[in-house]
N, CA, C and O atoms as CSV, one atom per row, in Angstrom:
chain,resi,resn,atom,element,x,y,z
A,1,MET,N,N,91.486,0.953,168.399
A,1,MET,CA,C,90.235,1.616,168.449
A,1,MET,C,C,89.275,0.639,169.072
A,1,MET,O,O,89.395,-0.562,168.828
A,2,ALA,N,N,88.292,1.112,169.896
A,2,ALA,CA,C,87.222,0.311,170.425
A,2,ALA,C,C,86.271,-0.245,169.373
A,2,ALA,O,O,85.930,0.450,168.417
A,3,GLU,N,N,85.870,-1.408,169.531
A,3,GLU,CA,C,84.869,-2.032,168.593
A,3,GLU,C,C,83.512,-1.811,169.149
A,3,GLU,O,O,83.195,-2.332,170.218
A,4,VAL,N,N,82.663,-1.031,168.448
A,4,VAL,CA,C,81.251,-0.725,168.804
A,4,VAL,C,C,80.349,-1.304,167.734
A,4,VAL,O,O,80.572,-1.114,166.539
A,5,LYS,N,N,79.303,-2.030,168.194
A,5,LYS,CA,C,78.357,-2.505,167.239
A,5,LYS,C,C,76.929,-2.172,167.912
A,5,LYS,O,O,76.729,-2.243,169.124
A,6,LEU,N,N,75.999,-1.810,166.983
A,6,LEU,CA,C,74.693,-1.628,167.469
A,6,LEU,C,C,73.733,-2.446,166.806
A,6,LEU,O,O,73.630,-2.336,165.584
A,7,LEU,N,N,72.978,-3.290,167.463
A,7,LEU,CA,C,71.912,-4.104,166.824
A,7,LEU,C,C,70.673,-3.239,166.953
A,7,LEU,O,O,70.265,-2.877,168.056
A,8,GLY,N,N,70.052,-2.898,165.764
A,8,GLY,CA,C,68.767,-2.062,165.862
A,8,GLY,C,C,67.858,-2.477,164.798
A,8,GLY,O,O,68.066,-3.445,164.067
A,9,ALA,N,N,66.750,-1.639,164.734
A,9,ALA,CA,C,65.773,-1.776,163.750
A,9,ALA,C,C,65.321,-0.389,163.284
A,9,ALA,O,O,65.073,0.509,164.089
A,10,TRP,N,N,65.221,-0.243,161.944
A,10,TRP,CA,C,64.921,1.106,161.315
A,10,TRP,C,C,63.778,1.651,161.880
A,10,TRP,O,O,63.811,2.866,162.075
A,11,GLY,N,N,62.650,0.970,162.228
A,11,GLY,CA,C,61.419,1.564,162.730
A,11,GLY,C,C,61.342,1.641,164.283
A,11,GLY,O,O,60.277,1.871,164.855
A,12,SER,N,N,62.472,1.445,164.915
A,12,SER,CA,C,62.474,1.504,166.392
A,12,SER,C,C,62.984,2.763,166.961
A,12,SER,O,O,64.193,2.991,166.935
A,13,PRO,N,N,62.085,3.659,167.510
A,13,PRO,CA,C,62.636,4.921,168.121
A,13,PRO,C,C,63.650,4.650,169.213
A,13,PRO,O,O,64.456,5.528,169.520
A,14,LEU,N,N,63.644,3.574,169.758
A,14,LEU,CA,C,64.659,3.232,170.852
A,14,LEU,C,C,65.973,2.997,170.220
A,14,LEU,O,O,66.999,3.405,170.764
A,15,SER,N,N,65.994,2.360,169.097
A,15,SER,CA,C,67.263,2.236,168.269
A,15,SER,C,C,67.834,3.513,167.803
A,15,SER,O,O,69.037,3.774,167.823
A,16,ARG,N,N,66.807,4.370,167.340
A,16,ARG,CA,C,67.256,5.696,166.843
A,16,ARG,C,C,67.939,6.562,167.942
A,16,ARG,O,O,68.929,7.256,167.712
A,17,ARG,N,N,67.353,6.470,169.107
A,17,ARG,CA,C,67.816,7.372,170.240
A,17,ARG,C,C,69.327,6.921,170.506
A,17,ARG,O,O,70.160,7.792,170.755
A,18,VAL,N,N,69.658,5.701,170.462
A,18,VAL,CA,C,70.978,5.190,170.695
A,18,VAL,C,C,71.908,5.626,169.524
A,18,VAL,O,O,73.035,6.068,169.751
A,19,GLU,N,N,71.442,5.499,168.360
A,19,GLU,CA,C,72.130,5.997,167.194
A,19,GLU,C,C,72.555,7.425,167.276
A,19,GLU,O,O,73.700,7.780,167.000
A,20,MET,N,N,71.536,8.298,167.689
A,20,MET,CA,C,71.684,9.697,167.754
A,20,MET,C,C,72.798,9.948,168.875
A,20,MET,O,O,73.632,10.840,168.716
A,21,ALA,N,N,72.790,9.223,169.890
A,21,ALA,CA,C,73.778,9.449,170.991
A,21,ALA,C,C,75.182,9.116,170.406
A,21,ALA,O,O,76.105,9.920,170.535
A,22,LEU,N,N,75.336,7.950,169.773
A,22,LEU,CA,C,76.595,7.612,169.156
A,22,LEU,C,C,77.122,8.634,168.123
A,22,LEU,O,O,78.322,8.867,167.984
A,23,LYS,N,N,76.172,9.209,167.430
A,23,LYS,CA,C,76.592,10.201,166.421
A,23,LYS,C,C,76.929,11.516,167.193
A,23,LYS,O,O,77.897,12.179,166.819
A,24,LEU,N,N,76.250,11.879,168.145
A,24,LEU,CA,C,76.480,13.074,168.947
A,24,LEU,C,C,77.861,12.952,169.530
A,24,LEU,O,O,78.598,13.938,169.547
A,25,LYS,N,N,78.234,11.836,169.991
A,25,LYS,CA,C,79.541,11.622,170.682
A,25,LYS,C,C,80.623,11.287,169.586
A,25,LYS,O,O,81.757,11.022,169.984
A,26,SER,N,N,80.362,11.279,168.261
A,26,SER,CA,C,81.226,10.968,167.237
A,26,SER,C,C,81.968,9.587,167.451
A,26,SER,O,O,83.170,9.423,167.242
A,27,VAL,N,N,81.135,8.668,167.872
A,27,VAL,CA,C,81.617,7.245,168.154
A,27,VAL,C,C,81.500,6.492,166.773
A,27,VAL,O,O,80.418,6.446,166.189
A,28,GLU,N,N,82.574,5.936,166.292
A,28,GLU,CA,C,82.393,5.072,165.102
A,28,GLU,C,C,81.822,3.770,165.552
A,28,GLU,O,O,82.253,3.216,166.563
A,29,TYR,N,N,80.835,3.255,164.806
A,29,TYR,CA,C,80.247,1.937,165.102
A,29,TYR,C,C,79.722,1.342,163.879
A,29,TYR,O,O,79.508,1.988,162.853
A,30,GLU,N,N,79.500,-0.032,164.029
A,30,GLU,CA,C,78.900,-0.757,163.003
A,30,GLU,C,C,77.519,-0.960,163.286
A,30,GLU,O,O,77.219,-1.386,164.401
A,31,TYR,N,N,76.585,-0.705,162.400
A,31,TYR,CA,C,75.146,-0.849,162.667
A,31,TYR,C,C,74.679,-2.178,161.916
A,31,TYR,O,O,74.928,-2.403,160.732
A,32,ILE,N,N,74.000,-2.989,162.724
A,32,ILE,CA,C,73.436,-4.244,162.251
A,32,ILE,C,C,72.004,-4.181,162.364
A,32,ILE,O,O,71.443,-4.090,163.455
A,33,GLU,N,N,71.352,-4.231,161.181
A,33,GLU,CA,C,69.922,-4.107,161.122
A,33,GLU,C,C,69.228,-5.575,161.444
A,33,GLU,O,O,69.571,-6.624,160.899
A,34,GLU,N,N,68.290,-5.455,162.335
A,34,GLU,CA,C,67.634,-6.685,162.851
A,34,GLU,C,C,66.192,-6.764,162.229
A,34,GLU,O,O,65.491,-5.755,162.155
A,35,ASP,N,N,65.770,-7.995,161.784
A,35,ASP,CA,C,64.511,-8.172,161.307
A,35,ASP,C,C,63.655,-8.614,162.560
A,35,ASP,O,O,63.819,-9.756,162.988
A,36,LEU,N,N,62.818,-7.833,163.123
A,36,LEU,CA,C,62.169,-8.219,164.383
A,36,LEU,C,C,61.196,-9.351,164.206
A,36,LEU,O,O,60.854,-10.010,165.187
A,37,ALA,N,N,60.729,-9.612,162.994
A,37,ALA,CA,C,59.796,-10.747,162.759
A,37,ALA,C,C,60.631,-12.078,162.769
A,37,ALA,O,O,60.101,-13.137,163.106
A,38,ASN,N,N,61.907,-12.002,162.403
A,38,ASN,CA,C,62.822,-13.098,162.381
A,38,ASN,C,C,64.003,-12.782,163.070
A,38,ASN,O,O,64.996,-12.437,162.429
A,39,LYS,N,N,64.023,-12.863,164.434
A,39,LYS,CA,C,65.127,-12.391,165.261
A,39,LYS,C,C,66.350,-13.323,164.924
A,39,LYS,O,O,66.242,-14.542,164.792
A,40,SER,N,N,67.444,-12.666,164.809
A,40,SER,CA,C,68.731,-13.384,164.458
A,40,SER,C,C,69.292,-14.101,165.689
A,40,SER,O,O,68.946,-13.781,166.826
A,41,PRO,N,N,70.134,-15.042,165.440
A,41,PRO,CA,C,70.855,-15.770,166.556
A,41,PRO,C,C,71.675,-14.702,167.253
A,41,PRO,O,O,71.798,-14.796,168.474
A,42,LEU,N,N,72.244,-13.704,166.614
A,42,LEU,CA,C,73.024,-12.687,167.279
A,42,LEU,C,C,72.249,-11.900,168.323
A,42,LEU,O,O,72.699,-11.643,169.440
A,43,LEU,N,N,71.043,-11.534,167.877
A,43,LEU,CA,C,70.184,-10.773,168.858
A,43,LEU,C,C,69.766,-11.694,169.962
A,43,LEU,O,O,69.787,-11.246,171.108
A,44,LEU,N,N,69.395,-12.911,169.752
A,44,LEU,CA,C,69.050,-13.834,170.814
A,44,LEU,C,C,70.176,-14.172,171.770
A,44,LEU,O,O,70.012,-14.401,172.968
A,45,LYS,N,N,71.331,-14.180,171.130
A,45,LYS,CA,C,72.492,-14.516,172.035
A,45,LYS,C,C,72.811,-13.260,172.861
A,45,LYS,O,O,73.068,-13.409,174.056
A,46,TYR,N,N,72.814,-12.055,172.323
A,46,TYR,CA,C,73.205,-10.808,173.123
A,46,TYR,C,C,72.141,-10.178,173.888
A,46,TYR,O,O,72.444,-9.232,174.615
A,47,ASN,N,N,70.852,-10.602,173.817
A,47,ASN,CA,C,69.758,-10.039,174.538
A,47,ASN,C,C,68.746,-11.219,174.807
A,47,ASN,O,O,67.578,-11.170,174.422
A,48,PRO,N,N,69.258,-12.229,175.462
A,48,PRO,CA,C,68.373,-13.433,175.696
A,48,PRO,C,C,67.219,-13.193,176.669
A,48,PRO,O,O,66.272,-13.978,176.723
A,49,ILE,N,N,67.301,-12.130,177.416
A,49,ILE,CA,C,66.304,-11.827,178.382
A,49,ILE,C,C,64.999,-11.194,177.668
A,49,ILE,O,O,63.881,-11.697,177.777
A,50,HIS,N,N,65.262,-10.104,176.973
A,50,HIS,CA,C,64.167,-9.388,176.270
A,50,HIS,C,C,64.012,-9.665,174.891
A,50,HIS,O,O,62.943,-9.436,174.325
A,51,LYS,N,N,65.047,-10.165,174.271
A,51,LYS,CA,C,65.044,-10.538,172.868
A,51,LYS,C,C,64.463,-9.364,171.942
A,51,LYS,O,O,63.605,-9.563,171.083
A,52,LYS,N,N,65.021,-8.151,172.215
A,52,LYS,CA,C,64.651,-6.986,171.463
A,52,LYS,C,C,65.839,-5.959,171.203
A,52,LYS,O,O,66.909,-6.047,171.804
A,53,VAL,N,N,65.580,-5.045,170.322
A,53,VAL,CA,C,66.700,-3.994,170.045
A,53,VAL,C,C,66.264,-2.715,170.982
A,53,VAL,O,O,65.132,-2.578,171.446
A,54,PRO,N,N,67.236,-1.902,171.158
A,54,PRO,CA,C,68.618,-1.991,170.757
A,54,PRO,C,C,69.523,-2.861,171.679
A,54,PRO,O,O,69.200,-3.119,172.838
A,55,VAL,N,N,70.597,-3.271,171.137
A,55,VAL,CA,C,71.692,-3.928,171.920
A,55,VAL,C,C,72.997,-3.278,171.382
A,55,VAL,O,O,73.253,-3.157,170.183
A,56,LEU,N,N,73.806,-2.866,172.423
A,56,LEU,CA,C,75.117,-2.370,172.199
A,56,LEU,C,C,76.161,-3.341,172.517
A,56,LEU,O,O,76.128,-3.983,173.567
A,57,LEU,N,N,77.126,-3.477,171.610
A,57,LEU,CA,C,78.248,-4.345,171.936
A,57,LEU,C,C,79.524,-3.443,171.863
A,57,LEU,O,O,79.807,-2.790,170.859
A,58,HIS,N,N,80.273,-3.461,173.011
A,58,HIS,CA,C,81.452,-2.546,173.057
A,58,HIS,C,C,82.592,-3.375,173.755
A,58,HIS,O,O,82.554,-3.711,174.939
A,59,ASN,N,N,83.597,-3.660,172.890
A,59,ASN,CA,C,84.753,-4.418,173.349
A,59,ASN,C,C,84.449,-5.754,174.069
A,59,ASN,O,O,85.014,-6.123,175.099
A,60,GLY,N,N,83.517,-6.412,173.422
A,60,GLY,CA,C,83.123,-7.759,174.076
A,60,GLY,C,C,82.101,-7.639,175.179
A,60,GLY,O,O,81.672,-8.660,175.717
A,61,LYS,N,N,81.704,-6.471,175.530
A,61,LYS,CA,C,80.700,-6.302,176.592
A,61,LYS,C,C,79.340,-5.941,175.856
A,61,LYS,O,O,79.295,-5.276,174.820
A,62,THR,N,N,78.287,-6.438,176.489
A,62,THR,CA,C,76.951,-6.425,175.875
A,62,THR,C,C,76.031,-5.624,176.892
A,62,THR,O,O,76.111,-5.795,178.109
A,63,MET,N,N,75.118,-4.703,176.269
A,63,MET,CA,C,74.139,-4.158,177.100
A,63,MET,C,C,72.841,-3.897,176.266
A,63,MET,O,O,72.883,-3.613,175.069
A,64,ALA,N,N,71.768,-4.007,176.937
A,64,ALA,CA,C,70.447,-3.818,176.271
A,64,ALA,C,C,69.700,-2.754,177.058
A,64,ALA,O,O,70.101,-2.307,178.133
A,65,GLU,N,N,68.575,-2.380,176.438
A,65,GLU,CA,C,67.673,-1.362,177.087
A,65,GLU,C,C,68.217,0.065,176.719
A,65,GLU,O,O,69.301,0.473,177.133
A,66,SER,N,N,67.462,0.720,175.988
A,66,SER,CA,C,68.079,2.045,175.397
A,66,SER,C,C,68.508,3.088,176.470
A,66,SER,O,O,69.543,3.730,176.294
A,67,LEU,N,N,67.758,3.267,177.550
A,67,LEU,CA,C,68.141,4.234,178.533
A,67,LEU,C,C,69.497,3.798,179.289
A,67,LEU,O,O,70.344,4.624,179.629
A,68,VAL,N,N,69.596,2.602,179.485
A,68,VAL,CA,C,70.858,2.030,180.114
A,68,VAL,C,C,72.033,2.307,179.083
A,68,VAL,O,O,73.102,2.792,179.453
A,69,ILE,N,N,71.788,1.993,177.866
A,69,ILE,CA,C,72.790,2.152,176.770
A,69,ILE,C,C,73.183,3.622,176.741
A,69,ILE,O,O,74.358,3.985,176.696
A,70,LEU,N,N,72.158,4.437,176.770
A,70,LEU,CA,C,72.528,5.916,176.661
A,70,LEU,C,C,73.418,6.426,177.849
A,70,LEU,O,O,74.370,7.177,177.636
A,71,GLU,N,N,73.085,6.004,179.085
A,71,GLU,CA,C,73.907,6.342,180.231
A,71,GLU,C,C,75.377,5.724,180.040
A,71,GLU,O,O,76.377,6.372,180.352
A,72,TYR,N,N,75.435,4.533,179.551
A,72,TYR,CA,C,76.767,3.954,179.292
A,72,TYR,C,C,77.560,4.759,178.239
A,72,TYR,O,O,78.758,4.983,178.410
A,73,ILE,N,N,76.914,5.180,177.184
A,73,ILE,CA,C,77.534,5.930,176.141
A,73,ILE,C,C,78.068,7.344,176.759
A,73,ILE,O,O,79.204,7.778,176.570
A,74,ASP,N,N,77.136,7.936,177.466
A,74,ASP,CA,C,77.436,9.189,178.080
A,74,ASP,C,C,78.674,9.090,179.029
A,74,ASP,O,O,79.513,9.991,179.056
A,75,GLU,N,N,78.765,7.992,179.791
A,75,GLU,CA,C,79.822,7.814,180.739
A,75,GLU,C,C,81.060,7.413,180.122
A,75,GLU,O,O,82.142,7.704,180.633
A,76,THR,N,N,80.957,6.748,179.028
A,76,THR,CA,C,82.232,6.130,178.340
A,76,THR,C,C,82.861,7.081,177.407
A,76,THR,O,O,84.088,7.123,177.321
A,77,TRP,N,N,82.078,7.872,176.680
A,77,TRP,CA,C,82.570,8.893,175.787
A,77,TRP,C,C,82.248,10.208,176.299
A,77,TRP,O,O,81.081,10.589,176.202
A,78,LYS,N,N,83.165,10.993,176.858
A,78,LYS,CA,C,82.927,12.266,177.604
A,78,LYS,C,C,82.561,13.370,176.794
A,78,LYS,O,O,81.895,14.265,177.314
A,79,SER,N,N,82.918,13.455,175.496
A,79,SER,CA,C,82.551,14.673,174.746
A,79,SER,C,C,81.101,14.844,174.524
A,79,SER,O,O,80.361,13.860,174.514
A,80,ASN,N,N,80.640,16.091,174.338
A,80,ASN,CA,C,79.179,16.256,174.087
A,80,ASN,C,C,78.316,15.587,175.087
A,80,ASN,O,O,77.647,14.645,174.663
A,81,PRO,N,N,78.211,15.899,176.321
A,81,PRO,CA,C,77.546,15.204,177.340
A,81,PRO,C,C,75.957,15.268,176.959
A,81,PRO,O,O,75.419,16.250,176.449
A,82,ILE,N,N,75.324,14.085,177.287
A,82,ILE,CA,C,73.935,13.976,177.026
A,82,ILE,C,C,73.124,14.375,178.242
A,82,ILE,O,O,72.102,15.055,178.141
A,83,LEU,N,N,73.594,13.947,179.364
A,83,LEU,CA,C,72.954,14.227,180.611
A,83,LEU,C,C,73.543,15.408,181.328
A,83,LEU,O,O,74.758,15.566,181.212
A,84,PRO,N,N,72.834,16.285,182.072
A,84,PRO,CA,C,73.440,17.350,182.751
A,84,PRO,C,C,74.413,16.805,183.847
A,84,PRO,O,O,74.362,15.633,184.219
A,85,GLU,N,N,75.323,17.735,184.356
A,85,GLU,CA,C,76.189,17.376,185.365
A,85,GLU,C,C,75.606,17.427,186.735
A,85,GLU,O,O,75.889,16.578,187.581
A,86,ASP,N,N,74.763,18.457,186.965
A,86,ASP,CA,C,74.110,18.651,188.259
A,86,ASP,C,C,73.279,17.384,188.545
A,86,ASP,O,O,72.547,16.922,187.670
A,87,PRO,N,N,73.388,16.810,189.787
A,87,PRO,CA,C,72.681,15.545,190.181
A,87,PRO,C,C,71.198,15.688,190.055
A,87,PRO,O,O,70.540,14.796,189.519
A,88,TYR,N,N,70.592,16.878,190.574
A,88,TYR,CA,C,69.110,17.041,190.493
A,88,TYR,C,C,68.689,17.157,188.987
A,88,TYR,O,O,67.674,16.580,188.598
A,89,ASP,N,N,69.447,17.884,188.160
A,89,ASP,CA,C,69.055,17.930,186.756
A,89,ASP,C,C,69.206,16.645,186.032
A,89,ASP,O,O,68.434,16.273,185.149
A,90,LYS,N,N,70.248,15.979,186.454
A,90,LYS,CA,C,70.350,14.616,185.910
A,90,LYS,C,C,69.221,13.624,186.252
A,90,LYS,O,O,68.814,12.791,185.443
A,91,ALA,N,N,68.745,13.767,187.490
A,91,ALA,CA,C,67.618,12.985,187.942
A,91,ALA,C,C,66.502,13.208,187.247
A,91,ALA,O,O,65.779,12.286,186.870
A,92,MET,N,N,66.224,14.655,186.979
A,92,MET,CA,C,65.113,15.069,186.236
A,92,MET,C,C,65.022,14.551,184.789
A,92,MET,O,O,63.985,14.131,184.277
A,93,ALA,N,N,66.200,14.625,184.200
A,93,ALA,CA,C,66.337,14.144,182.804
A,93,ALA,C,C,65.938,12.610,182.751
A,93,ALA,O,O,65.202,12.152,181.876
A,94,ARG,N,N,66.480,11.887,183.743
A,94,ARG,CA,C,66.053,10.477,183.763
A,94,ARG,C,C,64.585,10.257,184.058
A,94,ARG,O,O,63.969,9.335,183.524
A,95,PHE,N,N,64.032,11.091,184.897
A,95,PHE,CA,C,62.530,11.043,185.211
A,95,PHE,C,C,61.809,11.234,183.812
A,95,PHE,O,O,60.997,10.391,183.431
A,96,TRP,N,N,62.090,12.265,183.110
A,96,TRP,CA,C,61.293,12.557,181.874
A,96,TRP,C,C,61.587,11.485,180.780
A,96,TRP,O,O,60.705,11.160,179.985
A,97,ALA,N,N,62.802,10.954,180.747
A,97,ALA,CA,C,63.046,9.858,179.797
A,97,ALA,C,C,62.156,8.744,180.144
A,97,ALA,O,O,61.540,8.174,179.243
A,98,LYS,N,N,62.032,8.379,181.376
A,98,LYS,CA,C,61.226,7.261,181.835
A,98,LYS,C,C,59.794,7.575,181.534
A,98,LYS,O,O,59.100,6.691,181.032
A,99,PHE,N,N,59.285,8.758,181.797
A,99,PHE,CA,C,57.926,9.184,181.505
A,99,PHE,C,C,57.632,8.990,180.060
A,99,PHE,O,O,56.570,8.473,179.711
A,100,ILE,N,N,58.535,9.386,179.200
A,100,ILE,CA,C,58.444,9.119,177.719
A,100,ILE,C,C,58.301,7.704,177.360
A,100,ILE,O,O,57.472,7.335,176.529
A,101,ASP,N,N,59.129,6.873,177.999
A,101,ASP,CA,C,59.182,5.483,177.705
A,101,ASP,C,C,57.886,4.725,178.196
A,101,ASP,O,O,57.324,3.852,177.535
A,102,GLU,N,N,57.479,5.175,179.455
A,102,GLU,CA,C,56.372,4.412,180.080
A,102,GLU,C,C,55.006,4.947,179.857
A,102,GLU,O,O,54.004,4.244,179.992
A,103,LYS,N,N,54.974,6.201,179.514
A,103,LYS,CA,C,53.584,6.859,179.238
A,103,LYS,C,C,53.368,7.180,177.818
A,103,LYS,O,O,52.419,6.693,177.204
A,104,CYS,N,N,54.257,8.024,177.248
A,104,CYS,CA,C,53.998,8.587,175.911
A,104,CYS,C,C,54.135,7.475,174.851
A,104,CYS,O,O,53.206,7.325,174.058
A,105,MET,N,N,55.181,6.716,174.781
A,105,MET,CA,C,55.381,5.687,173.756
A,105,MET,C,C,54.278,4.730,173.732
A,105,MET,O,O,53.683,4.497,172.680
A,106,PRO,N,N,53.959,4.138,174.883
A,106,PRO,CA,C,52.779,3.149,174.864
A,106,PRO,C,C,51.436,3.760,174.330
A,106,PRO,O,O,50.655,3.136,173.611
A,107,ALA,N,N,51.252,5.057,174.762
A,107,ALA,CA,C,50.024,5.670,174.241
A,107,ALA,C,C,49.977,5.945,172.779
A,107,ALA,O,O,48.938,5.815,172.132
A,108,ILE,N,N,51.150,6.341,172.246
A,108,ILE,CA,C,51.259,6.565,170.715
A,108,ILE,C,C,51.083,5.134,170.057
A,108,ILE,O,O,50.322,4.980,169.102
A,109,TRP,N,N,51.751,4.182,170.555
A,109,TRP,CA,C,51.640,2.780,169.851
A,109,TRP,C,C,50.202,2.409,169.996
A,109,TRP,O,O,49.693,1.789,169.063
A,110,GLN,N,N,49.490,2.700,171.022
A,110,GLN,CA,C,48.107,2.317,171.163
A,110,GLN,C,C,47.243,2.923,170.084
A,110,GLN,O,O,46.275,2.293,169.658
A,111,ILE,N,N,47.544,4.093,169.635
A,111,ILE,CA,C,46.774,4.715,168.579
A,111,ILE,C,C,46.835,3.913,167.336
A,111,ILE,O,O,45.830,3.723,166.651
A,112,MET,N,N,48.066,3.415,167.021
A,112,MET,CA,C,48.260,2.618,165.825
A,112,MET,C,C,47.759,1.237,165.882
A,112,MET,O,O,47.415,0.642,164.860
A,113,LEU,N,N,47.707,0.681,167.133
A,113,LEU,CA,C,47.318,-0.766,167.324
A,113,LEU,C,C,45.795,-0.885,167.756
A,113,LEU,O,O,45.219,-1.973,167.744
A,114,SER,N,N,45.216,0.225,168.114
A,114,SER,CA,C,43.779,0.093,168.635
A,114,SER,C,C,42.776,-0.056,167.490
A,114,SER,O,O,42.986,0.404,166.368
A,115,LYS,N,N,41.727,-0.694,167.823
A,115,LYS,CA,C,40.569,-0.945,166.952
A,115,LYS,C,C,39.914,0.519,166.661
A,115,LYS,O,O,40.108,1.457,167.435
A,116,GLU,N,N,39.170,0.631,165.555
A,116,GLU,CA,C,38.616,1.996,165.259
A,116,GLU,C,C,37.752,2.577,166.442
A,116,GLU,O,O,37.836,3.765,166.754
A,117,ASN,N,N,37.015,1.792,167.014
A,117,ASN,CA,C,36.115,2.211,168.121
A,117,ASN,C,C,36.929,2.662,169.325
A,117,ASN,O,O,36.423,3.467,170.107
A,118,GLU,N,N,38.131,2.205,169.519
A,118,GLU,CA,C,38.953,2.508,170.764
A,118,GLU,C,C,39.981,3.627,170.439
A,118,GLU,O,O,40.615,4.134,171.364
A,119,ARG,N,N,40.173,4.042,169.122
A,119,ARG,CA,C,41.218,4.995,168.705
A,119,ARG,C,C,41.081,6.290,169.273
A,119,ARG,O,O,42.083,6.901,169.643
A,120,GLU,N,N,39.864,6.800,169.385
A,120,GLU,CA,C,39.641,8.259,169.961
A,120,GLU,C,C,40.158,8.363,171.413
A,120,GLU,O,O,40.758,9.357,171.822
A,121,LYS,N,N,39.874,7.229,172.197
A,121,LYS,CA,C,40.346,7.229,173.579
A,121,LYS,C,C,41.868,7.222,173.614
A,121,LYS,O,O,42.482,7.949,174.395
A,122,ALA,N,N,42.477,6.392,172.758
A,122,ALA,CA,C,43.939,6.319,172.586
A,122,ALA,C,C,44.476,7.609,172.317
A,122,ALA,O,O,45.384,8.029,173.034
A,123,ILE,N,N,43.997,8.349,171.298
A,123,ILE,CA,C,44.523,9.638,170.889
A,123,ILE,C,C,44.347,10.615,171.974
A,123,ILE,O,O,45.292,11.381,172.158
A,124,GLU,N,N,43.249,10.736,172.771
A,124,GLU,CA,C,43.189,11.540,173.916
A,124,GLU,C,C,44.165,11.325,174.947
A,124,GLU,O,O,44.688,12.293,175.499
A,125,GLU,N,N,44.481,10.054,175.281
A,125,GLU,CA,C,45.413,9.750,176.165
A,125,GLU,C,C,46.910,10.191,175.734
A,125,GLU,O,O,47.729,10.698,176.501
A,126,ALA,N,N,47.103,9.922,174.445
A,126,ALA,CA,C,48.542,10.318,173.955
A,126,ALA,C,C,48.653,11.964,174.004
A,126,ALA,O,O,49.709,12.518,174.312
A,127,ILE,N,N,47.545,12.630,173.693
A,127,ILE,CA,C,47.608,14.132,173.670
A,127,ILE,C,C,47.802,14.551,175.066
A,127,ILE,O,O,48.555,15.506,175.256
A,128,GLN,N,N,47.226,13.969,176.094
A,128,GLN,CA,C,47.308,14.264,177.510
A,128,GLN,C,C,48.713,14.210,177.889
A,128,GLN,O,O,49.211,15.165,178.485
A,129,HIS,N,N,49.460,13.081,177.569
A,129,HIS,CA,C,50.862,12.873,177.935
A,129,HIS,C,C,51.776,13.853,177.235
A,129,HIS,O,O,52.712,14.382,177.834
A,130,LEU,N,N,51.483,14.111,175.871
A,130,LEU,CA,C,52.235,15.123,175.107
A,130,LEU,C,C,52.084,16.581,175.616
A,130,LEU,O,O,52.977,17.422,175.520
A,131,LYS,N,N,50.859,16.796,176.170
A,131,LYS,CA,C,50.709,18.166,176.790
A,131,LYS,C,C,51.470,18.322,178.063
A,131,LYS,O,O,51.931,19.408,178.416
A,132,THR,N,N,51.600,17.147,178.790
A,132,THR,CA,C,52.464,17.297,179.942
A,132,THR,C,C,53.940,17.632,179.613
A,132,THR,O,O,54.603,18.440,180.264
A,133,LEU,N,N,54.383,16.957,178.573
A,133,LEU,CA,C,55.720,17.235,178.135
A,133,LEU,C,C,55.826,18.730,177.605
A,133,LEU,O,O,56.780,19.451,177.899
A,134,GLU,N,N,54.824,19.116,176.842
A,134,GLU,CA,C,54.881,20.488,176.321
A,134,GLU,C,C,54.905,21.526,177.432
A,134,GLU,O,O,55.616,22.524,177.319
A,135,ASN,N,N,54.166,21.322,178.473
A,135,ASN,CA,C,54.206,22.206,179.720
A,135,ASN,C,C,55.608,22.251,180.216
A,135,ASN,O,O,56.100,23.336,180.526
A,136,GLU,N,N,56.294,21.129,180.314
A,136,GLU,CA,C,57.663,21.042,180.812
A,136,GLU,C,C,58.608,21.842,180.025
A,136,GLU,O,O,59.567,22.389,180.571
A,137,LEU,N,N,58.367,21.939,178.696
A,137,LEU,CA,C,59.222,22.645,177.733
A,137,LEU,C,C,58.980,24.169,177.688
A,137,LEU,O,O,59.797,24.885,177.108
A,138,LYS,N,N,57.921,24.673,178.262
A,138,LYS,CA,C,57.562,26.114,178.177
A,138,LYS,C,C,58.768,26.917,178.533
A,138,LYS,O,O,59.464,26.682,179.520
A,139,ASP,N,N,58.981,27.897,177.659
A,139,ASP,CA,C,59.970,28.950,177.938
A,139,ASP,C,C,61.424,28.491,178.043
A,139,ASP,O,O,62.318,29.190,178.520
A,140,LYS,N,N,61.598,27.162,177.520
A,140,LYS,CA,C,62.986,26.617,177.461
A,140,LYS,C,C,63.462,26.445,176.039
A,140,LYS,O,O,62.683,26.107,175.147
A,141,LYS,N,N,64.689,26.669,175.840
A,141,LYS,CA,C,65.366,26.428,174.500
A,141,LYS,C,C,65.376,24.948,174.258
A,141,LYS,O,O,65.108,24.547,173.126
A,142,PHE,N,N,65.664,24.094,175.222
A,142,PHE,CA,C,65.761,22.665,175.085
A,142,PHE,C,C,65.117,21.970,176.233
A,142,PHE,O,O,65.048,22.497,177.344
A,143,PHE,N,N,64.629,20.746,175.956
A,143,PHE,CA,C,63.861,20.003,177.039
A,143,PHE,C,C,64.919,19.724,178.199
A,143,PHE,O,O,66.032,19.244,177.986
A,144,GLY,N,N,64.488,20.045,179.309
A,144,GLY,CA,C,65.306,19.778,180.498
A,144,GLY,C,C,66.251,20.912,180.753
A,144,GLY,O,O,67.040,20.812,181.692
A,145,GLY,N,N,66.239,21.980,180.000
A,145,GLY,CA,C,67.267,23.020,180.226
A,145,GLY,C,C,66.977,24.311,179.511
A,145,GLY,O,O,67.753,25.261,179.614
């Protein structure tokens, strides 16, 4: 059986998304919790570029960055596909995943990190991005389909 390990952090939505994909695919894996305030030698060894979670280890191969890991999981374990088969639909799924990573998540983090006098602006920006996603979901059972 393949050896799969996931280095993650309980508070990281990016780690959670990889965990969900592994569970959806029924992949057995070992979860290794990282303390991001005191990064382990293991994390620094396997993600020396970004020094962050998540990191997936599979049969001696290492990969970082959650969207890259998700595509790898989807292509390696074929059951319960994450991405659509149609090339256009797949491209659109990647587009929206990138939108969430580059627009929504930073805006949401900004709410938590901003000073009180800047918080209202951060909230408005986050709401605007979330409304964009909501419009994309209209009349659909699932996001992207």
